[in-house]
C-alpha positions in Angstrom: 33.7 37.5 -10.6 35.7 36.3 -7.7 38.7 37.5 -5.8 40.7 34.8 -7.5 40.3 36.4 -11.0 43.5 37.9 -12.3 44.0 41.6 -11.5 46.0 44.3 -13.3 46.4 48.0 -13.1 44.7 50.1 -15.8 45.4 53.7 -16.7 42.7 55.8 -18.3 41.9 59.4 -18.7 39.9 60.9 -15.8 37.1 61.9 -18.0 36.6 58.3 -19.3 36.7 57.0 -15.7 34.0 59.5 -14.7 31.9 58.4 -17.6 32.2 54.7 -16.7 31.5 55.5 -13.1 28.3 57.3 -14.0 27.2 54.4 -16.2 28.1 51.9 -13.4 26.1 53.9 -10.9 23.1 54.1 -13.2 23.2 50.3 -13.7 23.8 49.7 -10.0 27.1 47.9 -10.8 30.7 48.3 -9.5 33.2 50.1 -11.7 34.9 46.8 -12.3 31.7 45.0 -13.3 30.8 47.8 -15.7 34.2 47.6 -17.4 34.0 43.8 -17.7 30.4 43.9 -19.1 31.4 46.6 -21.7 34.5 44.6 -22.8 32.5 41.4 -23.1 29.9 43.2 -25.2 32.5 44.7 -27.5 33.8 41.2 -28.3 30.3 39.8 -28.7 29.8 42.3 -31.5 32.7 41.0 -33.5 31.8 38.5 -36.3 32.3 34.9 -35.2 34.6 34.2 -38.2 36.9 37.0 -37.0 37.1 35.4 -33.5 37.9 32.0 -35.0 40.8 33.5 -37.1 42.3 35.2 -34.0 42.2 31.9 -32.0 44.1 30.0 -34.7 46.8 32.8 -35.1 
């Protein structure tokens, strides 16, 4: 990820942020990297046919 990637503000409950921070620390990643990796993983779990339908919509 680079500084040229798009940025946005994100609101989340304090308890969720703490949980992500612990996971990021354990994996030796930044908070941002942990969030990105988890989002990418959640989309990778979706069936390919579902992804294709969303693209054509």
